MMTF fields as JSON, N, C-alpha, C and O atoms, coordinates in Angstrom:
{
  "mmtfVersion": "1.0.0",
  "mmtfProducer": "UNKNOWN",
  "numBonds": 291,
  "numAtoms": 292,
  "numGroups": 73,
  "numChains": 1,
  "numModels": 1,
  "chainsPerModel": [1],
  "groupsPerChain": [73],
  "chainIdList": ["A"],
  "bondAtomList": [4, 2, 8, 6, 12, 10, 16, 14, 20, 18, 24, 22, 28, 26, 32, 30, 36, 34, 40, 38, 44, 42, 48, 46, 52, 50, 56, 54, 60, 58, 64, 62, 68, 66, 72, 70, 76, 74, 80, 78, 84, 82, 88, 86, 92, 90, 96, 94, 100, 98, 104, 102, 108, 106, 112, 110, 116, 114, 120, 118, 124, 122, 128, 126, 132, 130, 136, 134, 140, 138, 144, 142, 148, 146, 152, 150, 156, 154, 160, 158, 164, 162, 168, 166, 172, 170, 176, 174, 180, 178, 184, 182, 188, 186, 192, 190, 196, 194, 200, 198, 204, 202, 208, 206, 212, 210, 216, 214, 220, 218, 224, 222, 228, 226, 232, 230, 236, 234, 240, 238, 244, 242, 248, 246, 252, 250, 256, 254, 260, 258, 264, 262, 268, 266, 272, 270, 276, 274, 280, 278, 284, 282, 288, 286],
  "bondOrderList": [1, 1, 1, 1, 1, 1, 1, 1, 1, 1, 1, 1, 1, 1, 1, 1, 1, 1, 1, 1, 1, 1, 1, 1, 1, 1, 1, 1, 1, 1, 1, 1, 1, 1, 1, 1, 1, 1, 1, 1, 1, 1, 1, 1, 1, 1, 1, 1, 1, 1, 1, 1, 1, 1, 1, 1, 1, 1, 1, 1, 1, 1, 1, 1, 1, 1, 1, 1, 1, 1, 1, 1],
  "groupList": [{"groupName": "MET", "atomNameList": ["N", "CA", "C", "O"], "elementList": ["N", "C", "C", "O"], "formalChargeList": [0, 0, 0, 0], "bondAtomList": [1, 0, 2, 1, 3, 2], "bondOrderList": [1, 1, 2], "singleLetterCode": "M", "chemCompType": "L-PEPTIDE LINKING"}, {"groupName": "LYS", "atomNameList": ["N", "CA", "C", "O"], "elementList": ["N", "C", "C", "O"], "formalChargeList": [0, 0, 0, 0], "bondAtomList": [1, 0, 2, 1, 3, 2], "bondOrderList": [1, 1, 2], "singleLetterCode": "K", "chemCompType": "L-PEPTIDE LINKING"}, {"groupName": "TRP", "atomNameList": ["N", "CA", "C", "O"], "elementList": ["N", "C", "C", "O"], "formalChargeList": [0, 0, 0, 0], "bondAtomList": [1, 0, 2, 1, 3, 2], "bondOrderList": [1, 1, 2], "singleLetterCode": "W", "chemCompType": "L-PEPTIDE LINKING"}, {"groupName": "GLN", "atomNameList": ["N", "CA", "C", "O"], "elementList": ["N", "C", "C", "O"], "formalChargeList": [0, 0, 0, 0], "bondAtomList": [1, 0, 2, 1, 3, 2], "bondOrderList": [1, 1, 2], "singleLetterCode": "Q", "chemCompType": "L-PEPTIDE LINKING"}, {"groupName": "CYS", "atomNameList": ["N", "CA", "C", "O"], "elementList": ["N", "C", "C", "O"], "formalChargeList": [0, 0, 0, 0], "bondAtomList": [1, 0, 2, 1, 3, 2], "bondOrderList": [1, 1, 2], "singleLetterCode": "C", "chemCompType": "L-PEPTIDE LINKING"}, {"groupName": "PRO", "atomNameList": ["N", "CA", "C", "O"], "elementList": ["N", "C", "C", "O"], "formalChargeList": [0, 0, 0, 0], "bondAtomList": [1, 0, 2, 1, 3, 2], "bondOrderList": [1, 1, 2], "singleLetterCode": "P", "chemCompType": "L-PEPTIDE LINKING"}, {"groupName": "ILE", "atomNameList": ["N", "CA", "C", "O"], "elementList": ["N", "C", "C", "O"], "formalChargeList": [0, 0, 0, 0], "bondAtomList": [1, 0, 2, 1, 3, 2], "bondOrderList": [1, 1, 2], "singleLetterCode": "I", "chemCompType": "L-PEPTIDE LINKING"}, {"groupName": "ARG", "atomNameList": ["N", "CA", "C", "O"], "elementList": ["N", "C", "C", "O"], "formalChargeList": [0, 0, 0, 0], "bondAtomList": [1, 0, 2, 1, 3, 2], "bondOrderList": [1, 1, 2], "singleLetterCode": "R", "chemCompType": "L-PEPTIDE LINKING"}, {"groupName": "THR", "atomNameList": ["N", "CA", "C", "O"], "elementList": ["N", "C", "C", "O"], "formalChargeList": [0, 0, 0, 0], "bondAtomList": [1, 0, 2, 1, 3, 2], "bondOrderList": [1, 1, 2], "singleLetterCode": "T", "chemCompType": "L-PEPTIDE LINKING"}, {"groupName": "ASP", "atomNameList": ["N", "CA", "C", "O"], "elementList": ["N", "C", "C", "O"], "formalChargeList": [0, 0, 0, 0], "bondAtomList": [1, 0, 2, 1, 3, 2], "bondOrderList": [1, 1, 2], "singleLetterCode": "D", "chemCompType": "L-PEPTIDE LINKING"}, {"groupName": "SER", "atomNameList": ["N", "CA", "C", "O"], "elementList": ["N", "C", "C", "O"], "formalChargeList": [0, 0, 0, 0], "bondAtomList": [1, 0, 2, 1, 3, 2], "bondOrderList": [1, 1, 2], "singleLetterCode": "S", "chemCompType": "L-PEPTIDE LINKING"}, {"groupName": "GLU", "atomNameList": ["N", "CA", "C", "O"], "elementList": ["N", "C", "C", "O"], "formalChargeList": [0, 0, 0, 0], "bondAtomList": [1, 0, 2, 1, 3, 2], "bondOrderList": [1, 1, 2], "singleLetterCode": "E", "chemCompType": "L-PEPTIDE LINKING"}, {"groupName": "PHE", "atomNameList": ["N", "CA", "C", "O"], "elementList": ["N", "C", "C", "O"], "formalChargeList": [0, 0, 0, 0], "bondAtomList": [1, 0, 2, 1, 3, 2], "bondOrderList": [1, 1, 2], "singleLetterCode": "F", "chemCompType": "L-PEPTIDE LINKING"}, {"groupName": "LEU", "atomNameList": ["N", "CA", "C", "O"], "elementList": ["N", "C", "C", "O"], "formalChargeList": [0, 0, 0, 0], "bondAtomList": [1, 0, 2, 1, 3, 2], "bondOrderList": [1, 1, 2], "singleLetterCode": "L", "chemCompType": "L-PEPTIDE LINKING"}, {"groupName": "GLY", "atomNameList": ["N", "CA", "C", "O"], "elementList": ["N", "C", "C", "O"], "formalChargeList": [0, 0, 0, 0], "bondAtomList": [1, 0, 2, 1, 3, 2], "bondOrderList": [1, 1, 2], "singleLetterCode": "G", "chemCompType": "PEPTIDE LINKING"}, {"groupName": "ASN", "atomNameList": ["N", "CA", "C", "O"], "elementList": ["N", "C", "C", "O"], "formalChargeList": [0, 0, 0, 0], "bondAtomList": [1, 0, 2, 1, 3, 2], "bondOrderList": [1, 1, 2], "singleLetterCode": "N", "chemCompType": "L-PEPTIDE LINKING"}, {"groupName": "ALA", "atomNameList": ["N", "CA", "C", "O"], "elementList": ["N", "C", "C", "O"], "formalChargeList": [0, 0, 0, 0], "bondAtomList": [1, 0, 2, 1, 3, 2], "bondOrderList": [1, 1, 2], "singleLetterCode": "A", "chemCompType": "L-PEPTIDE LINKING"}, {"groupName": "TYR", "atomNameList": ["N", "CA", "C", "O"], "elementList": ["N", "C", "C", "O"], "formalChargeList": [0, 0, 0, 0], "bondAtomList": [1, 0, 2, 1, 3, 2], "bondOrderList": [1, 1, 2], "singleLetterCode": "Y", "chemCompType": "L-PEPTIDE LINKING"}, {"groupName": "VAL", "atomNameList": ["N", "CA", "C", "O"], "elementList": ["N", "C", "C", "O"], "formalChargeList": [0, 0, 0, 0], "bondAtomList": [1, 0, 2, 1, 3, 2], "bondOrderList": [1, 1, 2], "singleLetterCode": "V", "chemCompType": "L-PEPTIDE LINKING"}],
  "groupTypeList": [0, 1, 2, 3, 4, 5, 6, 4, 7, 1, 5, 8, 9, 10, 11, 10, 10, 5, 9, 12, 5, 12, 4, 10, 11, 7, 4, 7, 13, 8, 9, 13, 14, 15, 2, 16, 10, 11, 1, 17, 1, 6, 10, 11, 5, 18, 6, 9, 11, 10, 8, 5, 11, 11, 5, 3, 3, 1, 16, 5, 3, 1, 17, 18, 7, 1, 9, 8, 15, 11, 7, 3, 9],
  "groupIdList": [1, 2, 3, 4, 5, 6, 7, 8, 9, 10, 11, 12, 13, 14, 15, 16, 17, 18, 19, 20, 21, 22, 23, 24, 25, 26, 27, 28, 29, 30, 31, 32, 33, 34, 35, 36, 37, 38, 39, 40, 41, 42, 43, 44, 45, 46, 47, 48, 49, 50, 51, 52, 53, 54, 55, 56, 57, 58, 59, 60, 61, 62, 63, 64, 65, 66, 67, 68, 69, 70, 71, 72, 73],
  "secStructList": [7, 3, 3, 3, 7, 6, 6, 6, 7, 7, 3, 3, 3, 6, 6, 6, 7, 6, 6, 6, 6, 1, 1, 1, 2, 2, 2, 2, 2, 2, 2, 2, 2, 2, 2, 2, 6, 6, 1, 1, 7, 7, 1, 1, 7, 1, 1, 7, 6, 6, 1, 7, 7, 7, 7, 7, 7, 7, 7, 7, 7, 7, 3, 3, 7, 6, 6, 6, 7, 7, 3, 3, 7],
  "xCoordList": [-1.624, -0.563, 0.751, 1.055, 1.493, 2.793, 3.865, 3.831, 4.815, 5.829, 7.077, 7.051, 8.175, 9.383, 9.564, 9.371, 9.934, 10.179, 11.273, 12.323, 11.059, 12.07, 13.35, 14.366, 13.319, 14.501, 15.315, 16.508, 14.685, 15.436, 15.181, 15.855, 14.232, 13.888, 13.191, 13.094, 12.708, 11.926, 10.584, 10.082, 9.987, 8.651, 7.625, 7.685, 6.703, 5.628, 4.33, 4.345, 3.228, 1.926, 0.994, 0.933, 0.279, -0.608, -1.761, -2.3, -2.139, -3.264, -2.865, -3.707, -1.596, -1.197, -0.286, -0.13, 0.31, 1.248, 0.624, 0.283, 0.468, -0.083, 0.892, 0.493, 2.163, 3.175, 3.486, 4.487, 2.638, 2.866, 3.117, 2.391, 4.079, 4.864, 6.101, 6.907, 6.252, 7.377, 6.996, 5.814, 8.006, 7.732, 7.504, 6.903, 7.974, 7.866, 7.895, 8.193, 7.578, 7.64, 9.081, 9.321, 10.037, 11.447, 11.835, 12.464, 11.458, 11.78, 11.024, 11.566, 9.776, 8.995, 9.671, 9.763, 10.146, 10.819, 12.191, 12.627, 12.873, 14.145, 13.935, 14.712, 12.884, 12.563, 12.233, 12.691, 11.444, 11.11, 12.373, 12.515, 13.283, 14.55, 15.383, 16.052, 15.347, 16.079, 15.539, 16.311, 14.217, 13.63, 14.016, 14.369, 13.95, 14.246, 15.703, 16.0, 16.612, 18.03, 18.435, 19.617, 17.468, 17.648, 18.504, 19.181, 18.476, 19.118, 18.327, 18.891, 17.022, 16.156, 15.845, 15.641, 15.813, 15.483, 14.62, 14.755, 13.748, 12.97, 13.83, 14.262, 14.078, 15.051, 14.627, 15.476, 13.355, 12.87, 11.658, 10.859, 11.514, 10.315, 9.058, 9.082, 7.979, 6.718, 6.171, 5.593, 6.356, 5.918, 7.122, 8.118, 7.029, 8.096, 7.984, 7.059, 8.922, 8.86, 9.371, 9.24, 9.949, 10.486, 9.399, 9.611, 8.251, 7.154, 6.077, 5.651, 5.635, 4.599, 3.273, 2.925, 2.556, 1.244, 0.222, 0.161, -0.566, -1.652, -2.958, -3.138, -3.871, -5.155, -5.867, -5.887, -6.443, -7.172, -8.512, -9.219, -8.839, -10.119, -11.179, -10.966, -12.297, -13.396, -14.084, -14.221, -14.508, -15.277, -16.654, -17.212, -17.204, -18.532, -19.544, -19.524, -20.401, -21.399, -22.633, -22.999, -23.252, -24.478, -25.636, -25.592, -26.642, -27.813, -28.997, -29.183, -29.77, -30.975, -32.169, -32.294, -33.044, -34.256, -35.177, -35.425, -35.672, -36.494, -37.846, -38.401, -38.37, -39.715, -39.737, -40.771, -38.607, -38.6, -37.603, -37.644, -36.707, -35.659, -34.762, -34.198, -34.632, -33.747, -32.468, -32.469, -31.37, -30.101, -30.004, -30.386, -29.496, -29.217, -27.716, -27.17, -27.036, -25.583, -25.277, -24.108],
  "yCoordList": [-9.387, -8.43, -9.201, -10.064, -8.895, -9.533, -8.686, -7.457, -9.36, -8.69, -9.541, -10.683, -9.004, -9.792, -9.97, -9.033, -11.175, -11.465, -10.527, -10.42, -9.846, -8.911, -9.601, -8.932, -10.905, -11.619, -12.2, -11.92, -13.008, -13.704, -13.156, -13.56, -12.252, -11.597, -12.503, -12.148, -13.662, -14.509, -13.841, -13.134, -14.041, -13.487, -14.167, -15.374, -13.385, -13.92, -13.212, -12.111, -13.838, -13.314, -13.365, -14.376, -12.296, -12.222, -13.214, -13.629, -13.593, -14.514, -15.975, -16.798, -16.305, -17.708, -18.015, -19.183, -17.018, -17.262, -16.913, -15.754, -17.897, -17.597, -16.81, -16.259, -16.756, -16.03, -14.662, -14.039, -14.198, -12.924, -11.817, -11.772, -10.928, -10.64, -11.524, -11.309, -12.51, -13.431, -14.599, -14.886, -15.275, -16.396, -17.691, -18.626, -17.757, -19.005, -18.712, -17.598, -19.736, -19.597, -19.344, -18.609, -19.953, -19.758, -18.281, -17.753, -17.623, -16.198, -15.35, -14.377, -15.718, -14.992, -15.089, -14.093, -16.292, -16.477, -15.811, -15.339, -15.768, -15.053, -13.57, -12.954, -13.001, -11.6, -11.355, -10.374, -12.241, -12.111, -12.165, -11.397, -13.071, -13.159, -11.899, -11.493, -11.274, -10.011, -8.917, -8.131, -8.858, -7.88, -8.212, -7.322, -9.5, -9.917, -9.661, -9.322, -9.817, -9.589, -8.133, -7.796, -7.284, -5.841, -5.483, -4.454, -6.337, -5.951, -4.847, -4.013, -4.841, -3.771, -2.858, -3.318, -1.581, -0.612, 0.49, 0.84, 1.019, 2.191, 3.4, 3.554, 4.249, 5.324, 6.386, 6.934, 6.686, 7.706, 7.17, 6.429, 7.539, 7.097, 7.693, 8.804, 6.954, 7.414, 8.578, 9.516, 8.513, 9.599, 10.14, 9.44, 11.366, 11.994, 11.512, 11.897, 10.671, 10.091, 11.044, 10.748, 12.18, 13.11, 13.953, 14.476, 14.09, 14.838, 13.861, 13.001, 13.993, 13.07, 13.322, 14.454, 12.248, 12.381, 12.779, 12.196, 13.76, 14.176, 13.814, 14.059, 13.229, 12.908, 14.177, 15.18, 14.116, 15.273, 15.369, 14.378, 16.604, 16.809, 17.07, 17.829, 16.441, 16.661, 17.975, 18.358, 18.646, 19.871, 19.491, 18.467, 20.309, 19.983, 19.936, 20.772, 18.974, 18.826, 19.654, 19.796, 20.187, 20.958, 20.079, 19.427, 20.067, 19.248, 20.138, 21.198, 19.716, 20.444, 19.585, 18.439, 20.161, 19.43, 19.398, 20.428, 18.245, 18.101, 18.782, 19.281, 18.804, 19.362, 20.886, 21.477, 21.546, 23.006, 23.639, 24.848, 22.825, 23.328, 24.353, 25.229, 24.244, 25.13, 24.379, 23.163, 25.133, 24.537, 24.354, 25.229, 23.221, 22.94, 22.723, 21.804, 23.556, 23.411, 22.465, 22.219],
  "zCoordList": [-18.536, -18.74, -18.865, -18.041, -19.859, -20.077, -19.412, -19.47, -18.782, -17.998, -17.986, -18.445, -17.466, -17.241, -15.741, -14.966, -15.343, -13.935, -13.423, -14.057, -12.295, -11.796, -11.299, -11.109, -11.091, -10.604, -11.759, -11.871, -12.623, -13.677, -15.075, -16.023, -15.222, -16.489, -17.502, -18.677, -17.07, -17.971, -18.23, -17.356, -19.398, -19.631, -18.727, -18.494, -18.232, -17.392, -17.75, -18.301, -17.439, -17.823, -16.62, -15.92, -16.383, -15.221, -15.312, -14.286, -16.51, -16.673, -16.469, -16.113, -16.689, -16.602, -15.418, -15.062, -14.806, -13.711, -12.363, -12.129, -11.471, -10.147, -9.266, -8.239, -9.663, -8.886, -9.489, -9.133, -10.394, -11.068, -10.051, -9.058, -10.218, -11.41, -11.565, -12.47, -10.693, -10.808, -11.7, -11.887, -12.253, -13.149, -12.382, -12.912, -11.147, -10.39, -8.894, -8.464, -8.12, -6.662, -6.22, -5.262, -6.918, -6.58, -6.653, -5.736, -7.745, -7.897, -6.872, -6.348, -6.59, -5.585, -4.216, -3.498, -3.853, -2.563, -2.532, -1.482, -3.674, -3.755, -3.473, -2.743, -4.055, -3.827, -2.354, -1.768, -1.763, -0.345, 0.513, 1.465, 0.176, 0.897, 0.765, 1.715, -0.412, -0.604, 0.305, 0.853, 0.472, 1.389, 2.825, 3.599, 3.181, 4.558, 4.925, 6.07, 3.969, 4.25, 4.033, 4.107, 3.769, 3.588, 2.38, 2.378, 1.345, 0.09, -0.585, -1.294, -0.365, -0.856, 0.321, 1.444, 0.052, 1.097, 0.498, -0.674, 1.314, 0.915, 1.256, 2.399, 0.28, 0.449, 1.455, 2.157, 1.539, 2.47, 3.211, 2.639, 4.48, 5.195, 4.567, 4.037, 4.631, 4.073, 4.896, 4.346, 6.219, 7.091, 7.843, 8.024, 8.27, 9.046, 10.489, 11.204, 10.917, 12.251, 13.329, 14.517, 12.942, 13.928, 14.597, 15.691, 13.959, 14.554, 15.01, 14.241, 16.265, 16.745, 16.044, 15.705, 15.842, 15.213, 16.256, 17.338, 15.927, 16.815, 16.139, 14.946, 16.905, 16.277, 15.833, 16.547, 14.654, 14.145, 14.86, 15.046, 15.256, 15.914, 14.857, 13.911, 15.032, 14.099, 14.423, 15.585, 13.382, 13.567, 14.098, 13.702, 14.992, 15.505, 14.363, 13.46, 14.422, 13.38, 13.723, 14.89, 12.705, 12.886, 12.467, 11.424, 13.264, 12.986, 12.638, 13.235, 11.699, 11.31, 11.686, 11.254, 12.501, 12.87, 11.664, 11.037, 11.347, 10.154, 10.297, 9.318, 11.502, 11.656, 11.637, 11.324, 11.968, 12.007, 11.031, 10.803, 10.454, 9.576, 10.263, 9.607, 11.579, 12.341, 12.653, 12.844, 12.7, 13.049, 14.546, 15.323, 14.934, 16.332, 16.469, 15.858, 17.263, 17.442, 18.576, 18.875]
}
């Protein structure tokens, strides 16, 4: 896949560049530094942190005995 490096805009290719989608290790590390210094931010949380997560309860499973074909709860 042909692409442009998100840092320097040089053309890069997924088949020939081990740092894809970046053109070089330098650009890859620059991008990592931008995340670490919080230049990039995710605009909204993926989950709503204001409501606590409750584990979902599984519905009871019904078993069918093979020898009688009767349901066992």
